[in-house]
PDB file with one MODEL, atoms N, CA, C and O in Angstrom:
MODEL        1
ATOM      1  N   MET A   1       1.041  -1.097  -0.209  1.00  0.00           N
ATOM      2  CA  MET A   1      -0.021   0.232   0.222  1.00  0.00           C
ATOM      3  C   MET A   1       0.376   1.372  -0.581  1.00  0.00           C
ATOM      4  O   MET A   1       0.010   1.937  -1.611  1.00  0.00           O
ATOM      5  N   LEU A   2       1.778   1.541   0.810  1.00  0.00           N
ATOM      6  CA  LEU A   2       2.587   2.701   0.605  1.00  0.00           C
ATOM      7  C   LEU A   2       3.661   2.584  -0.651  1.00  0.00           C
ATOM      8  O   LEU A   2       4.324   3.619  -0.719  1.00  0.00           O
ATOM      9  N   LEU A   3       3.953   1.788  -1.481  1.00  0.00           N
ATOM     10  CA  LEU A   3       4.329   1.947  -2.454  1.00  0.00           C
ATOM     11  C   LEU A   3       3.806   1.897  -3.454  1.00  0.00           C
ATOM     12  O   LEU A   3       4.442   1.947  -4.507  1.00  0.00           O
ATOM     13  N   PHE A   4       1.960   1.740  -3.384  1.00  0.00           N
ATOM     14  CA  PHE A   4       1.545   2.306  -4.157  1.00  0.00           C
ATOM     15  C   PHE A   4       0.963   4.313  -4.135  1.00  0.00           C
ATOM     16  O   PHE A   4       0.497   5.211  -4.837  1.00  0.00           O
ATOM     17  N   SER A   5       1.418   4.003  -2.868  1.00  0.00           N
ATOM     18  CA  SER A   5       0.731   5.980  -2.429  1.00  0.00           C
ATOM     19  C   SER A   5       1.918   6.164  -3.110  1.00  0.00           C
ATOM     20  O   SER A   5       1.567   6.770  -4.123  1.00  0.00           O
ATOM     21  N   ILE A   6       3.510   5.952  -3.176  1.00  0.00           N
ATOM     22  CA  ILE A   6       4.453   6.815  -3.607  1.00  0.00           C
ATOM     23  C   ILE A   6       4.045   7.029  -5.051  1.00  0.00           C
ATOM     24  O   ILE A   6       4.146   8.078  -5.687  1.00  0.00           O
ATOM     25  N   SER A   7       3.731   6.265  -5.321  1.00  0.00           N
ATOM     26  CA  SER A   7       3.663   6.036  -6.942  1.00  0.00           C
ATOM     27  C   SER A   7       2.912   6.687  -7.454  1.00  0.00           C
ATOM     28  O   SER A   7       3.152   7.127  -8.578  1.00  0.00           O
ATOM     29  N   LEU A   8       1.091   7.128  -6.426  1.00  0.00           N
ATOM     30  CA  LEU A   8       0.727   7.922  -7.017  1.00  0.00           C
ATOM     31  C   LEU A   8       0.766   9.383  -6.733  1.00  0.00           C
ATOM     32  O   LEU A   8       0.088  10.226  -7.320  1.00  0.00           O
ATOM     33  N   ILE A   9       1.916   9.678  -5.452  1.00  0.00           N
ATOM     34  CA  ILE A   9       2.127  10.828  -5.447  1.00  0.00           C
ATOM     35  C   ILE A   9       3.589  11.119  -6.819  1.00  0.00           C
ATOM     36  O   ILE A   9       3.751  12.303  -7.117  1.00  0.00           O
ATOM     37  N   GLY A  10       4.178  10.462  -7.274  1.00  0.00           N
ATOM     38  CA  GLY A  10       5.179  10.663  -8.340  1.00  0.00           C
ATOM     39  C   GLY A  10       4.288  10.373  -9.435  1.00  0.00           C
ATOM     40  O   GLY A  10       4.915   9.961 -10.411  1.00  0.00           O
ATOM     41  N   ASN A  11       3.122  10.441  -9.602  1.00  0.00           N
ATOM     42  CA  ASN A  11       2.644  10.588 -10.664  1.00  0.00           C
ATOM     43  C   ASN A  11       1.467  12.100 -11.281  1.00  0.00           C
ATOM     44  O   ASN A  11       0.818  12.521 -12.239  1.00  0.00           O
ATOM     45  N   ALA A  12       1.975  12.449  -9.518  1.00  0.00           N
ATOM     46  CA  ALA A  12       0.390  13.632  -9.462  1.00  0.00           C
ATOM     47  C   ALA A  12       1.629  14.929 -10.239  1.00  0.00           C
ATOM     48  O   ALA A  12       1.516  15.605 -11.261  1.00  0.00           O
ATOM     49  N   GLN A  13       2.472  14.864  -9.466  1.00  0.00           N
ATOM     50  CA  GLN A  13       3.784  15.548  -9.939  1.00  0.00           C
ATOM     51  C   GLN A  13       3.999  15.807 -11.684  1.00  0.00           C
ATOM     52  O   GLN A  13       4.064  16.805 -12.403  1.00  0.00           O
ATOM     53  N   ASN A  14       4.088  13.889 -11.961  1.00  0.00           N
ATOM     54  CA  ASN A  14       3.772  14.399 -13.328  1.00  0.00           C
ATOM     55  C   ASN A  14       2.755  15.254 -13.917  1.00  0.00           C
ATOM     56  O   ASN A  14       2.891  16.286 -14.575  1.00  0.00           O
ATOM     57  N   GLY A  15       1.712  14.629 -13.556  1.00  0.00           N
ATOM     58  CA  GLY A  15       0.804  15.846 -14.043  1.00  0.00           C
ATOM     59  C   GLY A  15       0.579  16.472 -14.011  1.00  0.00           C
ATOM     60  O   GLY A  15      -0.233  16.876 -14.843  1.00  0.00           O
ATOM     61  N   LYS A  16       1.127  17.397 -12.834  1.00  0.00           N
ATOM     62  CA  LYS A  16       1.575  18.670 -12.575  1.00  0.00           C
ATOM     63  C   LYS A  16       2.285  19.371 -13.494  1.00  0.00           C
ATOM     64  O   LYS A  16       2.242  20.578 -13.731  1.00  0.00           O
ATOM     65  N   ARG A  17       2.994  18.449 -14.033  1.00  0.00           N
ATOM     66  CA  ARG A  17       4.197  18.659 -15.080  1.00  0.00           C
ATOM     67  C   ARG A  17       3.734  18.831 -16.812  1.00  0.00           C
ATOM     68  O   ARG A  17       4.329  19.323 -17.771  1.00  0.00           O
ATOM     69  N   ASN A  18       2.670  18.308 -16.696  1.00  0.00           N
ATOM     70  CA  ASN A  18       2.416  17.561 -17.903  1.00  0.00           C
ATOM     71  C   ASN A  18       1.194  18.932 -18.292  1.00  0.00           C
ATOM     72  O   ASN A  18       1.054  19.518 -19.365  1.00  0.00           O
ATOM     73  N   ALA A  19       0.249  19.188 -16.659  1.00  0.00           N
ATOM     74  CA  ALA A  19      -0.852  20.365 -17.111  1.00  0.00           C
ATOM     75  C   ALA A  19       0.272  21.441 -17.219  1.00  0.00           C
ATOM     76  O   ALA A  19      -0.118  22.152 -18.145  1.00  0.00           O
ATOM     77  N   ALA A  20       1.028  21.761 -16.932  1.00  0.00           N
ATOM     78  CA  ALA A  20       1.529  22.827 -17.202  1.00  0.00           C
ATOM     79  C   ALA A  20       1.870  23.312 -18.520  1.00  0.00           C
ATOM     80  O   ALA A  20       1.763  24.428 -19.029  1.00  0.00           O
ATOM     81  N   LYS A  21       2.324  22.164 -18.968  1.00  0.00           N
ATOM     82  CA  LYS A  21       2.670  22.110 -20.457  1.00  0.00           C
ATOM     83  C   LYS A  21       1.341  22.625 -21.249  1.00  0.00           C
ATOM     84  O   LYS A  21       1.466  23.644 -21.929  1.00  0.00           O
ATOM     85  N   THR A  22       0.319  22.098 -21.207  1.00  0.00           N
ATOM     86  CA  THR A  22      -0.768  22.242 -21.260  1.00  0.00           C
ATOM     87  C   THR A  22      -1.209  23.515 -21.030  1.00  0.00           C
ATOM     88  O   THR A  22      -1.827  23.960 -21.997  1.00  0.00           O
ATOM     89  N   ALA A  23      -1.126  24.198 -20.185  1.00  0.00           N
ATOM     90  CA  ALA A  23      -1.360  25.726 -20.359  1.00  0.00           C
ATOM     91  C   ALA A  23      -0.682  25.973 -20.755  1.00  0.00           C
ATOM     92  O   ALA A  23      -1.270  26.155 -21.821  1.00  0.00           O
ATOM     93  N   LEU A  24       0.594  26.309 -21.040  1.00  0.00           N
ATOM     94  CA  LEU A  24       1.618  26.689 -21.686  1.00  0.00           C
ATOM     95  C   LEU A  24       1.110  26.889 -23.202  1.00  0.00           C
ATOM     96  O   LEU A  24       1.136  28.043 -23.631  1.00  0.00           O
ATOM     97  N   ASP A  25       0.792  26.176 -23.791  1.00  0.00           N
ATOM     98  CA  ASP A  25       0.115  25.652 -25.132  1.00  0.00           C
ATOM     99  C   ASP A  25      -0.827  26.554 -25.313  1.00  0.00           C
ATOM    100  O   ASP A  25      -0.634  27.389 -26.197  1.00  0.00           O
ATOM    101  N   GLY A  26      -1.939  26.600 -24.609  1.00  0.00           N
ATOM    102  CA  GLY A  26      -3.237  27.284 -24.715  1.00  0.00           C
ATOM    103  C   GLY A  26      -2.507  29.017 -23.807  1.00  0.00           C
ATOM    104  O   GLY A  26      -2.997  29.655 -22.876  1.00  0.00           O
ATOM    105  N   GLY A  27      -1.636  29.184 -24.348  1.00  0.00           N
ATOM    106  CA  GLY A  27      -1.397  30.577 -23.568  1.00  0.00           C
ATOM    107  C   GLY A  27      -1.677  31.408 -22.108  1.00  0.00           C
ATOM    108  O   GLY A  27      -1.842  32.597 -21.835  1.00  0.00           O
ATOM    109  N   LYS A  28      -1.650  30.463 -21.516  1.00  0.00           N
ATOM    110  CA  LYS A  28      -2.184  30.817 -19.828  1.00  0.00           C
ATOM    111  C   LYS A  28      -0.810  30.594 -19.157  1.00  0.00           C
ATOM    112  O   LYS A  28      -0.509  29.612 -18.478  1.00  0.00           O
ATOM    113  N   LEU A  29       0.021  31.710 -19.462  1.00  0.00           N
ATOM    114  CA  LEU A  29       1.394  30.948 -18.419  1.00  0.00           C
ATOM    115  C   LEU A  29       0.918  31.492 -17.605  1.00  0.00           C
ATOM    116  O   LEU A  29       1.286  30.669 -16.767  1.00  0.00           O
ATOM    117  N   VAL A  30       0.233  32.394 -16.868  1.00  0.00           N
ATOM    118  CA  VAL A  30       0.726  32.574 -15.317  1.00  0.00           C
ATOM    119  C   VAL A  30       0.072  30.875 -14.588  1.00  0.00           C
ATOM    120  O   VAL A  30       0.595  30.316 -13.624  1.00  0.00           O
ATOM    121  N   LYS A  31      -1.465  30.209 -15.561  1.00  0.00           N
ATOM    122  CA  LYS A  31      -1.676  28.516 -14.216  1.00  0.00           C
ATOM    123  C   LYS A  31      -0.040  27.615 -14.658  1.00  0.00           C
ATOM    124  O   LYS A  31       0.521  26.742 -13.995  1.00  0.00           O
ATOM    125  N   ALA A  32       0.443  28.296 -16.158  1.00  0.00           N
ATOM    126  CA  ALA A  32       1.657  26.965 -16.384  1.00  0.00           C
ATOM    127  C   ALA A  32       2.601  27.433 -15.652  1.00  0.00           C
ATOM    128  O   ALA A  32       3.593  26.715 -15.783  1.00  0.00           O
ATOM    129  N   LYS A  33       2.883  28.791 -14.526  1.00  0.00           N
ATOM    130  CA  LYS A  33       4.128  29.242 -13.553  1.00  0.00           C
ATOM    131  C   LYS A  33       3.385  28.516 -12.580  1.00  0.00           C
ATOM    132  O   LYS A  33       3.868  27.402 -12.378  1.00  0.00           O
ATOM    133  N   GLU A  34       2.221  28.816 -11.814  1.00  0.00           N
ATOM    134  CA  GLU A  34       2.336  27.814 -10.469  1.00  0.00           C
ATOM    135  C   GLU A  34       2.080  26.444 -10.658  1.00  0.00           C
ATOM    136  O   GLU A  34       1.940  25.776  -9.633  1.00  0.00           O
ATOM    137  N   LEU A  35       1.973  25.791 -11.925  1.00  0.00           N
ATOM    138  CA  LEU A  35       1.883  24.459 -11.750  1.00  0.00           C
ATOM    139  C   LEU A  35       3.531  23.464 -12.521  1.00  0.00           C
ATOM    140  O   LEU A  35       3.818  22.279 -12.356  1.00  0.00           O
ATOM    141  N   ILE A  36       4.262  24.490 -13.297  1.00  0.00           N
ATOM    142  CA  ILE A  36       5.437  24.184 -12.844  1.00  0.00           C
ATOM    143  C   ILE A  36       6.227  24.540 -11.431  1.00  0.00           C
ATOM    144  O   ILE A  36       7.386  24.170 -11.243  1.00  0.00           O
ATOM    145  N   ASP A  37       5.832  24.935 -10.927  1.00  0.00           N
ATOM    146  CA  ASP A  37       7.090  25.804 -10.094  1.00  0.00           C
ATOM    147  C   ASP A  37       6.761  24.532  -8.886  1.00  0.00           C
ATOM    148  O   ASP A  37       7.713  24.261  -8.154  1.00  0.00           O
ATOM    149  N   ILE A  38       5.749  23.933  -8.716  1.00  0.00           N
ATOM    150  CA  ILE A  38       5.340  22.896  -8.106  1.00  0.00           C
ATOM    151  C   ILE A  38       6.416  21.860  -8.385  1.00  0.00           C
ATOM    152  O   ILE A  38       7.369  21.445  -7.725  1.00  0.00           O
ATOM    153  N   ALA A  39       6.006  21.628  -9.413  1.00  0.00           N
ATOM    154  CA  ALA A  39       6.582  20.020 -10.417  1.00  0.00           C
ATOM    155  C   ALA A  39       8.163  20.072  -9.944  1.00  0.00           C
ATOM    156  O   ALA A  39       8.874  19.174  -9.492  1.00  0.00           O
ATOM    157  N   ILE A  40       8.523  21.834 -10.291  1.00  0.00           N
ATOM    158  CA  ILE A  40      10.043  22.162 -10.351  1.00  0.00           C
ATOM    159  C   ILE A  40      10.733  21.685  -8.565  1.00  0.00           C
ATOM    160  O   ILE A  40      11.883  21.333  -8.303  1.00  0.00           O
ATOM    161  N   ALA A  41      10.082  21.774  -8.034  1.00  0.00           N
ATOM    162  CA  ALA A  41       9.854  22.219  -5.757  1.00  0.00           C
ATOM    163  C   ALA A  41      10.130  20.694  -5.571  1.00  0.00           C
ATOM    164  O   ALA A  41      10.988  20.467  -4.718  1.00  0.00           O
ATOM    165  N   HIS A  42       9.523  19.459  -6.262  1.00  0.00           N
ATOM    166  CA  HIS A  42       8.982  18.440  -5.572  1.00  0.00           C
ATOM    167  C   HIS A  42      10.061  17.143  -5.807  1.00  0.00           C
ATOM    168  O   HIS A  42      10.736  16.974  -6.822  1.00  0.00           O
ATOM    169  N   GLU A  43      10.050  16.525  -4.949  1.00  0.00           N
ATOM    170  CA  GLU A  43      11.593  15.566  -4.720  1.00  0.00           C
ATOM    171  C   GLU A  43      11.730  14.117  -6.321  1.00  0.00           C
ATOM    172  O   GLU A  43      12.644  13.541  -6.911  1.00  0.00           O
ATOM    173  N   LYS A  44      10.284  14.142  -6.374  1.00  0.00           N
ATOM    174  CA  LYS A  44       9.677  13.184  -7.496  1.00  0.00           C
ATOM    175  C   LYS A  44      10.623  13.907  -8.624  1.00  0.00           C
ATOM    176  O   LYS A  44      11.799  13.665  -8.899  1.00  0.00           O
ATOM    177  N   THR A  45       9.780  14.814  -9.153  1.00  0.00           N
ATOM    178  CA  THR A  45       9.598  15.974 -10.770  1.00  0.00           C
ATOM    179  C   THR A  45      11.135  16.637 -10.836  1.00  0.00           C
ATOM    180  O   THR A  45      11.671  17.017 -11.877  1.00  0.00           O
ATOM    181  N   LYS A  46      11.747  16.694  -9.455  1.00  0.00           N
ATOM    182  CA  LYS A  46      12.465  18.169  -9.640  1.00  0.00           C
ATOM    183  C   LYS A  46      13.792  17.747 -10.414  1.00  0.00           C
ATOM    184  O   LYS A  46      14.229  18.770 -10.943  1.00  0.00           O
ATOM    185  N   GLU A  47      14.937  16.223 -10.807  1.00  0.00           N
ATOM    186  CA  GLU A  47      15.320  15.435 -11.523  1.00  0.00           C
ATOM    187  C   GLU A  47      15.410  15.207 -13.096  1.00  0.00           C
ATOM    188  O   GLU A  47      16.303  14.988 -13.915  1.00  0.00           O
ATOM    189  N   ASP A  48      14.413  15.324 -13.098  1.00  0.00           N
ATOM    190  CA  ASP A  48      13.508  14.918 -13.959  1.00  0.00           C
ATOM    191  C   ASP A  48      13.933  15.764 -15.736  1.00  0.00           C
ATOM    192  O   ASP A  48      12.922  16.364 -16.098  1.00  0.00           O
ATOM    193  N   ALA A  49      14.688  15.862 -16.425  1.00  0.00           N
ATOM    194  CA  ALA A  49      15.049  16.386 -17.352  1.00  0.00           C
ATOM    195  C   ALA A  49      13.788  17.189 -18.209  1.00  0.00           C
ATOM    196  O   ALA A  49      13.967  18.338 -18.611  1.00  0.00           O
ATOM    197  N   LYS A  50      12.331  16.367 -18.472  1.00  0.00           N
ATOM    198  CA  LYS A  50      11.159  16.728 -18.775  1.00  0.00           C
ATOM    199  C   LYS A  50      10.613  17.662 -18.382  1.00  0.00           C
ATOM    200  O   LYS A  50       9.865  18.264 -19.153  1.00  0.00           O
ATOM    201  N   THR A  51      10.830  18.209 -16.760  1.00  0.00           N
ATOM    202  CA  THR A  51      10.307  19.262 -15.947  1.00  0.00           C
ATOM    203  C   THR A  51      11.085  20.178 -16.329  1.00  0.00           C
ATOM    204  O   THR A  51      10.508  21.067 -16.956  1.00  0.00           O
ATOM    205  N   TRP A  52      12.549  20.351 -16.148  1.00  0.00           N
ATOM    206  CA  TRP A  52      13.654  21.399 -16.759  1.00  0.00           C
ATOM    207  C   TRP A  52      13.083  21.853 -18.141  1.00  0.00           C
ATOM    208  O   TRP A  52      13.119  23.069 -18.330  1.00  0.00           O
ATOM    209  N   LEU A  53      12.557  21.071 -19.150  1.00  0.00           N
ATOM    210  CA  LEU A  53      12.467  21.728 -20.270  1.00  0.00           C
ATOM    211  C   LEU A  53      11.197  22.406 -20.175  1.00  0.00           C
ATOM    212  O   LEU A  53      10.978  23.547 -20.583  1.00  0.00           O
ATOM    213  N   VAL A  54      10.534  21.786 -19.721  1.00  0.00           N
ATOM    214  CA  VAL A  54       8.386  22.774 -19.598  1.00  0.00           C
ATOM    215  C   VAL A  54       8.772  23.925 -18.843  1.00  0.00           C
ATOM    216  O   VAL A  54       8.171  25.000 -18.859  1.00  0.00           O
ATOM    217  N   TYR A  55       9.840  23.647 -18.154  1.00  0.00           N
ATOM    218  CA  TYR A  55      10.080  25.073 -16.766  1.00  0.00           C
ATOM    219  C   TYR A  55      10.662  26.411 -17.593  1.00  0.00           C
ATOM    220  O   TYR A  55      10.265  27.565 -17.435  1.00  0.00           O
ATOM    221  N   GLY A  56      12.145  25.768 -18.903  1.00  0.00           N
ATOM    222  CA  GLY A  56      12.723  26.894 -19.089  1.00  0.00           C
ATOM    223  C   GLY A  56      12.208  26.915 -20.151  1.00  0.00           C
ATOM    224  O   GLY A  56      12.886  27.786 -20.696  1.00  0.00           O
ATOM    225  N   GLN A  57      11.052  26.403 -21.323  1.00  0.00           N
ATOM    226  CA  GLN A  57      10.036  26.846 -21.817  1.00  0.00           C
ATOM    227  C   GLN A  57       8.956  27.486 -21.519  1.00  0.00           C
ATOM    228  O   GLN A  57       8.333  27.626 -22.572  1.00  0.00           O
ATOM    229  N   ILE A  58       8.299  28.030 -20.515  1.00  0.00           N
ATOM    230  CA  ILE A  58       7.579  28.540 -19.346  1.00  0.00           C
ATOM    231  C   ILE A  58       8.193  30.129 -19.165  1.00  0.00           C
ATOM    232  O   ILE A  58       7.768  31.123 -19.754  1.00  0.00           O
ATOM    233  N   TYR A  59       9.115  30.085 -18.355  1.00  0.00           N
ATOM    234  CA  TYR A  59       9.793  31.167 -18.002  1.00  0.00           C
ATOM    235  C   TYR A  59      10.708  32.014 -18.966  1.00  0.00           C
ATOM    236  O   TYR A  59      11.126  33.133 -18.671  1.00  0.00           O
ATOM    237  N   SER A  60      11.021  31.244 -20.366  1.00  0.00           N
ATOM    238  CA  SER A  60      11.215  32.384 -21.370  1.00  0.00           C
ATOM    239  C   SER A  60      10.136  32.755 -22.051  1.00  0.00           C
ATOM    240  O   SER A  60      10.181  33.668 -22.876  1.00  0.00           O
ATOM    241  N   GLN A  61       9.000  32.049 -21.759  1.00  0.00           N
ATOM    242  CA  GLN A  61       7.549  33.273 -22.236  1.00  0.00           C
ATOM    243  C   GLN A  61       7.700  34.371 -21.477  1.00  0.00           C
ATOM    244  O   GLN A  61       7.852  35.520 -21.893  1.00  0.00           O
ATOM    245  N   ILE A  62       7.655  33.985 -20.289  1.00  0.00           N
ATOM    246  CA  ILE A  62       7.290  35.075 -19.369  1.00  0.00           C
ATOM    247  C   ILE A  62       8.446  35.625 -19.644  1.00  0.00           C
ATOM    248  O   ILE A  62       8.021  36.722 -20.005  1.00  0.00           O
ATOM    249  N   GLY A  63       9.651  35.708 -19.755  1.00  0.00           N
ATOM    250  CA  GLY A  63      10.582  36.747 -19.941  1.00  0.00           C
ATOM    251  C   GLY A  63      10.561  37.483 -21.211  1.00  0.00           C
ATOM    252  O   GLY A  63      10.927  38.652 -21.335  1.00  0.00           O
ATOM    253  N   ALA A  64      10.005  36.555 -22.368  1.00  0.00           N
ATOM    254  CA  ALA A  64      10.052  37.476 -23.372  1.00  0.00           C
ATOM    255  C   ALA A  64       8.635  38.303 -24.306  1.00  0.00           C
ATOM    256  O   ALA A  64       8.502  38.795 -25.426  1.00  0.00           O
ATOM    257  N   THR A  65       7.798  38.105 -23.143  1.00  0.00           N
ATOM    258  CA  THR A  65       6.363  38.243 -23.381  1.00  0.00           C
ATOM    259  C   THR A  65       6.676  40.287 -22.974  1.00  0.00           C
ATOM    260  O   THR A  65       7.576  40.741 -22.267  1.00  0.00           O
ATOM    261  N   LYS A  66       5.817  40.911 -23.561  1.00  0.00           N
ATOM    262  CA  LYS A  66       4.744  42.647 -23.797  1.00  0.00           C
ATOM    263  C   LYS A  66       4.191  42.836 -22.382  1.00  0.00           C
ATOM    264  O   LYS A  66       4.457  43.748 -21.600  1.00  0.00           O
ATOM    265  N   ASP A  67       3.314  41.724 -22.195  1.00  0.00           N
ATOM    266  CA  ASP A  67       2.918  41.904 -21.460  1.00  0.00           C
ATOM    267  C   ASP A  67       3.253  42.054 -20.158  1.00  0.00           C
ATOM    268  O   ASP A  67       3.688  41.088 -19.532  1.00  0.00           O
ATOM    269  N   GLU A  68       3.092  43.317 -19.554  1.00  0.00           N
ATOM    270  CA  GLU A  68       3.678  43.592 -18.570  1.00  0.00           C
ATOM    271  C   GLU A  68       3.573  42.936 -16.882  1.00  0.00           C
ATOM    272  O   GLU A  68       4.190  42.873 -15.819  1.00  0.00           O
ATOM    273  N   ALA A  69       2.170  42.486 -17.638  1.00  0.00           N
ATOM    274  CA  ALA A  69       1.491  41.662 -16.094  1.00  0.00           C
ATOM    275  C   ALA A  69       1.867  39.782 -15.770  1.00  0.00           C
ATOM    276  O   ALA A  69       1.845  38.981 -14.836  1.00  0.00           O
ATOM    277  N   ILE A  70       2.211  39.834 -17.333  1.00  0.00           N
ATOM    278  CA  ILE A  70       2.853  38.433 -17.403  1.00  0.00           C
ATOM    279  C   ILE A  70       4.576  38.346 -16.888  1.00  0.00           C
ATOM    280  O   ILE A  70       5.267  37.667 -16.128  1.00  0.00           O
ATOM    281  N   SER A  71       4.716  39.380 -17.740  1.00  0.00           N
ATOM    282  CA  SER A  71       6.610  39.977 -17.596  1.00  0.00           C
ATOM    283  C   SER A  71       6.971  40.294 -15.917  1.00  0.00           C
ATOM    284  O   SER A  71       7.909  39.577 -15.569  1.00  0.00           O
ATOM    285  N   SER A  72       6.518  41.087 -14.915  1.00  0.00           N
ATOM    286  CA  SER A  72       6.268  40.808 -13.829  1.00  0.00           C
ATOM    287  C   SER A  72       5.978  39.584 -12.664  1.00  0.00           C
ATOM    288  O   SER A  72       6.099  39.650 -11.441  1.00  0.00           O
ATOM    289  N   LEU A  73       5.544  38.438 -13.534  1.00  0.00           N
ATOM    290  CA  LEU A  73       5.301  37.425 -12.439  1.00  0.00           C
ATOM    291  C   LEU A  73       7.274  36.749 -12.055  1.00  0.00           C
ATOM    292  O   LEU A  73       7.627  36.034 -11.116  1.00  0.00           O
ATOM    293  N   ASP A  74       8.064  37.279 -13.074  1.00  0.00           N
ATOM    294  CA  ASP A  74       9.288  37.048 -12.321  1.00  0.00           C
ATOM    295  C   ASP A  74      10.203  37.817 -13.628  1.00  0.00           C
ATOM    296  O   ASP A  74      10.167  37.703 -14.853  1.00  0.00           O
ATOM    297  N   PRO A  75      11.463  39.093 -12.155  1.00  0.00           N
ATOM    298  CA  PRO A  75      11.839  39.791 -13.818  1.00  0.00           C
ATOM    299  C   PRO A  75      12.799  39.550 -13.706  1.00  0.00           C
ATOM    300  O   PRO A  75      13.522  40.543 -13.630  1.00  0.00           O
ATOM    301  N   ASP A  76      13.628  37.997 -13.600  1.00  0.00           N
ATOM    302  CA  ASP A  76      14.769  37.247 -13.615  1.00  0.00           C
ATOM    303  C   ASP A  76      13.825  35.710 -14.661  1.00  0.00           C
ATOM    304  O   ASP A  76      14.140  34.562 -14.973  1.00  0.00           O
ATOM    305  N   ALA A  77      13.117  36.228 -14.781  1.00  0.00           N
ATOM    306  CA  ALA A  77      12.438  34.751 -15.877  1.00  0.00           C
ATOM    307  C   ALA A  77      14.000  34.040 -17.251  1.00  0.00           C
ATOM    308  O   ALA A  77      14.670  33.013 -17.357  1.00  0.00           O
ATOM    309  N   LEU A  78      13.874  35.400 -18.012  1.00  0.00           N
ATOM    310  CA  LEU A  78      15.075  34.428 -18.939  1.00  0.00           C
ATOM    311  C   LEU A  78      16.219  34.413 -18.283  1.00  0.00           C
ATOM    312  O   LEU A  78      16.972  34.808 -19.173  1.00  0.00           O
ATOM    313  N   ASP A  79      17.085  34.186 -17.079  1.00  0.00           N
ATOM    314  CA  ASP A  79      18.091  34.339 -16.656  1.00  0.00           C
ATOM    315  C   ASP A  79      17.348  32.836 -15.959  1.00  0.00           C
ATOM    316  O   ASP A  79      18.168  31.951 -15.714  1.00  0.00           O
ATOM    317  N   LYS A  80      16.040  32.554 -15.674  1.00  0.00           N
ATOM    318  CA  LYS A  80      15.763  30.757 -15.259  1.00  0.00           C
ATOM    319  C   LYS A  80      15.766  30.307 -16.019  1.00  0.00           C
ATOM    320  O   LYS A  80      16.480  29.304 -16.054  1.00  0.00           O
ATOM    321  N   ALA A  81      14.954  30.689 -17.273  1.00  0.00           N
ATOM    322  CA  ALA A  81      15.002  29.720 -18.270  1.00  0.00           C
ATOM    323  C   ALA A  81      16.090  29.290 -18.848  1.00  0.00           C
ATOM    324  O   ALA A  81      15.915  28.204 -19.401  1.00  0.00           O
ATOM    325  N   LEU A  82      17.407  29.819 -18.960  1.00  0.00           N
ATOM    326  CA  LEU A  82      18.460  30.090 -19.292  1.00  0.00           C
ATOM    327  C   LEU A  82      19.169  28.975 -18.659  1.00  0.00           C
ATOM    328  O   LEU A  82      19.634  28.038 -19.308  1.00  0.00           O
ATOM    329  N   GLU A  83      19.239  29.073 -17.510  1.00  0.00           N
ATOM    330  CA  GLU A  83      19.551  28.093 -16.792  1.00  0.00           C
ATOM    331  C   GLU A  83      18.930  26.484 -16.616  1.00  0.00           C
ATOM    332  O   GLU A  83      19.647  25.513 -16.376  1.00  0.00           O
ATOM    333  N   ALA A  84      17.146  26.423 -16.826  1.00  0.00           N
ATOM    334  CA  ALA A  84      16.500  25.307 -16.890  1.00  0.00           C
ATOM    335  C   ALA A  84      17.218  24.427 -18.159  1.00  0.00           C
ATOM    336  O   ALA A  84      17.516  23.233 -18.116  1.00  0.00           O
ATOM    337  N   PHE A  85      17.394  25.289 -19.212  1.00  0.00           N
ATOM    338  CA  PHE A  85      18.107  24.876 -20.795  1.00  0.00           C
ATOM    339  C   PHE A  85      18.859  24.381 -20.260  1.00  0.00           C
ATOM    340  O   PHE A  85      19.772  23.814 -20.859  1.00  0.00           O
TER     341      PHE A  85
ENDMDL
END
């Protein structure tokens, strides 16, 4: 039962990463950032290359946007994207 619970937790974090990518693809950067920040901090997904790729994609779009409401989410977004890649 414990192993099953651990598996569900890991899958939940993969789900956050996948949901972040879906939000990014849908142009919902605020939601994408919220989800990827959870995934990037979690033990099960923080070492996963896919997580870092999506993180970089999201943060590069945050840093490159001309929408001040989005760019103000993180003034260091482009630096973080570069580190992620």
